[in-house]
N, C-alpha and C positions, 0 to 999 in steps of 0.2 A: 503494498499500499502506499502511495506517494506522500513524502512530509515535506512539511515548512521549514526552511531554516532561516534564519538571519544572519544574513551575509555583507552587511555597508549601515552604514545612516546617512539619509538622504545630502547631509549638508560635507561628506566625505569626497561625494560624487557631482562636480558640477557639470551643465549640459557641455556637450561635444566630449567628453571626457571617458576616458573606461579605466578599471582597475579589476586586478587579476586576484578574487583571496581562496582560499583551501577549505577544503570541509570534508573530511575523512577521506584524503587519501586524494580528492578529484579536485582538479583545480577548474577554477569559473572565472569566465571571462564577464565582467557587467559595465553594460555602458546606458549612457544618457545620453539622447539621443532629443534636442528641443524639451525637456522633461517627461520622454519618455522613457521608463527604466527597460532595457534589453541583458537575460542572461543568455549562455551559452559554454558550452567544451572551450576551454582555451586552448586547446591544443589541434592543431590546422594538423587533417588528416593524412596529410602529403607527407611532410617529417616533422609533425610535430612542435610547429612553430608557434610564439603565444602570440596567439589570436590580440590580447587587449593590446597589446603593442604595434596593432596594424595601424592601418590607413582608414581614417572612415570619412565615405562619401556619402552622405544621406545615412541608410540604415546597410549599405553596405562596408565588410571590413575589407580589406586586403593584407594576407598574412606578410609579415616583416620578413620572411626568408622568401619568398618565394614568387610572389604575387596570387598567389589562390585565393579567389575572392567568393565571400558567403555575405547573405542577408541574413542582418543577426533577427528581423522586427518578423522575418519569415515563421510560418507555421510548421512543426514537429510532422506533422501527417501532410504540409503541401510540396514537402520539398525532400529529396534523399542524398547530400551528399555529404556524410562524412559527421557531419558537425553536430552535437544532440542543444536541440533550443529546451529552455526551461520556463516554466511559466513564473510571473512574477508578480509580486503584490506587497504593497506600500501600506505597512503598518505604525501607524505615528508618522513616524520619524525612518522606522526599521525599515531595510529595504530586502525583503522575504524570496527564494528562490524555491519553486517547487520541487522537488528530488527525487529519483526512485529509488525505492529499497533495492 
């Protein structure tokens, strides 16, 4: 059963910025795109590049290592590109991500 975990505070993530967080050996990239928060696996499926360090254009992030691109706003069931997307909710100032068990 999926569960929600706190990953950051809204004040830690300015619009246009991204961060990486660890939760139980899982690296998660969290993006603030115009005030909307998105989260995905932080590892590019090509060579493991850190997506949170990538170049963001709109909701598309380019892997900083080899330029592969991923739409972080895409719904998980809409795209099969090797990057897991996670549901996000805001609880007060807490950014929460829904992770599978």
